[in-house]
C-alpha positions as CSV (number, residue, x, y, z in Angstrom):
1,M,27.7,14.8,-1.1
2,D,25.8,16.8,1.5
3,P,27.8,16.1,4.8
4,S,24.5,15.9,6.7
5,G,23.5,12.9,4.5
6,K,20.3,14.7,3.4
7,N,19.5,14.6,-0.3
8,A,22.1,11.9,-0.9
9,I,20.7,8.8,-2.7
10,Y,22.0,5.7,-0.8
11,Y,23.0,2.5,-2.6
12,L,22.0,-0.7,-0.8
13,D,24.1,-3.8,-1.0
14,D,23.5,-7.2,0.7
15,R,23.5,-5.8,4.2
16,L,20.0,-5.5,5.8
17,W,19.6,-1.8,6.5
18,F,18.1,1.5,5.4
19,P,19.2,5.0,5.9
20,P,17.0,7.3,8.1
21,I,13.9,8.3,6.1
22,A,14.6,12.0,6.8
23,H,17.4,11.6,4.2
24,A,15.0,11.0,1.3
25,N,15.1,13.7,-1.4
26,A,12.3,16.1,-2.2
27,E,10.6,13.5,-4.4
28,G,10.8,10.9,-1.6
29,L,13.5,8.8,-3.1
30,L,15.7,7.4,-0.3
31,A,17.8,4.5,-1.7
32,V,18.4,2.2,-4.7
33,G,19.5,-1.4,-4.9
34,G,19.2,-4.1,-2.4
35,D,16.7,-7.0,-2.9
36,L,13.1,-7.9,-2.3
37,S,13.7,-10.5,0.4
38,P,10.9,-10.8,3.0
39,E,13.3,-9.6,5.7
40,R,14.2,-6.4,3.7
41,L,10.6,-5.8,2.7
42,L,9.3,-6.0,6.3
43,L,12.1,-3.8,7.5
44,A,11.2,-1.3,4.9
45,Y,7.5,-1.1,5.8
46,K,8.2,-1.0,9.5
47,S,10.6,1.9,8.7
48,G,8.1,3.9,6.6
49,I,9.7,2.9,3.2
50,F,8.3,1.1,0.2
51,P,9.7,-0.1,-3.2
52,W,8.5,1.3,-6.4
53,F,10.3,0.8,-9.7
54,N,10.1,-0.3,-13.3
55,D,11.0,-3.8,-14.5
56,D,14.2,-2.7,-16.2
57,A,15.5,-0.6,-13.3
58,L,17.3,-1.0,-10.0
59,I,14.9,-1.3,-7.0
60,L,14.0,2.2,-5.8
61,W,13.0,2.7,-2.2
62,W,10.7,5.7,-1.3
63,S,9.5,7.6,1.8
64,P,7.5,10.6,0.6
65,D,6.7,13.6,2.7
66,P,3.9,14.3,3.2
67,R,2.4,10.8,3.5
68,M,-1.1,9.9,2.3
69,V,-3.0,7.9,4.9
70,L,-6.6,7.0,5.8
71,F,-7.7,6.9,9.4
72,P,-10.0,3.8,9.2
73,N,-12.9,5.5,11.1
74,K,-12.8,8.4,8.6
75,I,-13.7,6.4,5.5
76,K,-16.1,8.4,3.3
77,I,-19.0,6.4,1.8
78,S,-21.0,8.2,-0.8
79,K,-24.8,7.8,-1.1
80,S,-24.4,5.8,-4.2
81,M,-21.9,3.5,-2.5
82,R,-24.2,3.0,0.4
83,K,-26.7,1.7,-2.1
84,V,-24.1,-0.7,-3.6
85,L,-23.4,-2.0,-0.1
86,R,-27.1,-2.5,0.7
87,D,-27.9,-4.2,-2.5
88,N,-25.4,-7.0,-2.1
89,Q,-24.1,-6.6,-5.6
90,F,-20.7,-8.0,-4.6
91,R,-19.4,-10.7,-2.3
92,L,-16.2,-10.2,-0.3
93,T,-13.5,-12.7,0.7
94,I,-10.2,-12.2,2.4
95,N,-7.0,-14.1,1.5
96,Q,-8.8,-16.5,-0.8
97,D,-7.0,-15.6,-4.0
98,F,-4.0,-13.4,-3.3
99,E,-2.2,-14.4,-6.5
100,S,-5.1,-13.4,-8.8
101,V,-5.5,-10.1,-7.0
102,I,-1.8,-9.1,-7.4
103,I,-1.7,-10.2,-11.0
104,H,-4.8,-8.2,-11.9
105,C,-3.2,-5.2,-10.2
106,A,-0.1,-5.7,-12.3
107,K,-2.2,-5.7,-15.5
108,K,-4.1,-2.5,-14.5
109,D,-3.6,0.4,-16.9
110,R,-2.3,3.5,-15.1
111,K,-2.6,7.1,-16.4
112,D,0.7,8.6,-17.5
113,Q,2.7,5.4,-16.8
114,E,4.2,2.9,-19.2
115,G,4.3,-0.7,-18.1
116,T,3.8,-1.7,-14.5
117,W,5.7,-1.3,-11.3
118,I,4.3,-4.7,-10.1
119,T,7.0,-6.7,-11.8
120,D,7.3,-10.5,-11.8
121,K,9.9,-10.1,-9.0
122,M,7.5,-8.1,-7.0
123,I,4.7,-10.6,-7.5
124,T,7.0,-13.4,-6.3
125,A,8.2,-11.3,-3.3
126,Y,4.7,-10.4,-2.1
127,M,3.5,-13.9,-2.7
128,D,6.2,-15.0,-0.3
129,L,5.1,-12.3,2.3
130,H,1.5,-13.6,1.9
131,Q,2.6,-17.2,2.6
132,R,4.4,-16.0,5.7
133,G,1.2,-14.2,6.9
134,F,2.4,-10.6,6.3
135,A,0.5,-9.7,3.1
136,T,-3.3,-9.7,2.8
137,S,-5.7,-9.6,-0.1
138,Y,-9.4,-8.6,-0.2
139,E,-11.3,-10.1,-3.1
140,V,-14.5,-8.9,-4.6
141,W,-16.7,-11.3,-6.5
142,Q,-19.8,-11.0,-8.7
143,Q,-21.3,-14.4,-8.8
144,D,-18.1,-16.5,-9.2
145,R,-16.1,-13.9,-11.1
146,L,-13.3,-11.9,-9.5
147,V,-14.1,-8.3,-10.4
148,G,-12.0,-6.3,-7.9
149,G,-9.7,-6.4,-5.0
150,L,-6.7,-5.0,-3.2
151,Y,-3.6,-6.1,-1.4
152,G,-1.1,-4.8,1.1
153,V,1.3,-5.5,4.0
154,D,-0.3,-6.0,7.4
155,L,1.9,-4.8,10.3
156,G,-0.7,-5.5,13.0
157,H,-1.6,-1.9,13.8
158,V,-1.0,-0.3,10.4
159,F,-2.0,-1.6,7.0
160,C,0.3,-0.6,4.2
161,G,-1.9,-0.6,1.1
162,E,-0.1,-1.5,-2.1
163,S,-2.6,-1.6,-5.0
164,M,-6.2,-2.2,-6.0
165,F,-8.0,-3.0,-9.2
166,S,-11.6,-3.0,-10.5
167,L,-13.0,-4.8,-13.5
168,T,-16.5,-3.3,-12.9
169,S,-17.7,-0.1,-11.4
170,N,-17.3,0.3,-7.6
171,A,-15.6,-3.1,-7.0
172,S,-12.3,-1.7,-5.7
173,K,-14.2,0.9,-3.6
174,F,-16.2,-2.0,-2.2
175,A,-13.0,-3.7,-1.1
176,F,-11.4,-0.5,0.3
177,I,-14.5,0.4,2.3
178,H,-14.7,-3.1,3.8
179,L,-10.9,-2.9,4.6
180,A,-11.4,0.4,6.4
181,Q,-14.4,-0.9,8.4
182,H,-12.6,-4.1,9.4
183,L,-9.5,-2.3,10.5
184,S,-11.5,0.3,12.4
185,H,-13.2,-2.5,14.3
186,K,-9.7,-4.0,15.0
187,K,-8.4,-0.6,16.3
188,Y,-5.8,-0.1,13.6
189,S,-4.2,3.3,13.6
190,I,-4.0,4.1,9.9
191,I,-4.0,2.7,6.4
192,D,-0.9,3.8,4.6
193,C,-1.9,5.0,1.1
194,Q,1.6,6.2,0.3
195,V,1.0,9.1,-2.2
196,Y,-1.8,11.6,-2.9
197,T,-4.5,10.8,-5.5
198,E,-7.9,12.5,-6.0
199,H,-9.5,9.0,-5.8
200,L,-8.0,8.3,-2.4
201,K,-9.0,11.8,-1.2
202,S,-12.6,11.2,-2.2
203,L,-12.6,8.1,0.0
204,G,-11.4,10.1,3.1
205,A,-7.6,9.8,2.8
206,E,-5.5,12.8,3.8
207,E,-1.9,13.9,3.8
208,I,0.1,14.0,7.1
209,D,3.6,15.0,7.9
210,R,6.1,12.1,7.5
211,T,7.3,12.5,11.1
212,V,3.7,12.1,12.3
213,F,3.2,9.1,10.1
214,L,6.3,7.5,11.6
215,S,4.9,8.1,15.1
216,Y,1.8,6.1,14.1
217,L,4.0,3.5,12.6
218,N,6.1,3.2,15.8
219,G,2.9,3.0,17.9
220,N,3.6,6.3,19.7
221,I,0.2,7.7,18.6
222,E,-3.1,5.8,18.4
223,G,-5.6,6.2,15.6
224,G,-7.0,9.6,14.6
């Protein structure tokens, strides 16, 4: 084992703790094990860590570097999306159907990935966080049908996005744009998008150094 602790993968037991995120390996993996209790999940998000694992595996805890984030006031809205917003094609609600949103996210097909990382245990854990007021969902409706949405963990100044889904074109973008606009109005620093995707980049998200991300998370820097 590296005596500095770096590049070591930590095993978590019942104690409520995480190693320093600087000790994550090159892929961002920091620790395995532990549980999905609300106390541990909140400690993880407040520390810049999130769980991501398959149903048949131990819980894996990640803190990648760099970190993909969106500064809410930098949301990119394309000309076609501006038309969607103007035309009132969708109706937005917040925290009206968290359970349906996370279940739809769990069913979403993901490129180059077998199964889902949103396991039954994850659904139960985030439902618990939602009932405690720490997890939020945005629902997108077409008439009375749920066609898109997203959910994440709300830390009060940083929103940690977890997943989004769309059953019709532009529905998840509609939710994400409204999230960014709402959080910009409320002076949130950043939306944590976790890891790079072209889709997130097209919406204005960018990669920042993990140490800078942690400064935003700790409230040492205000929004960009």
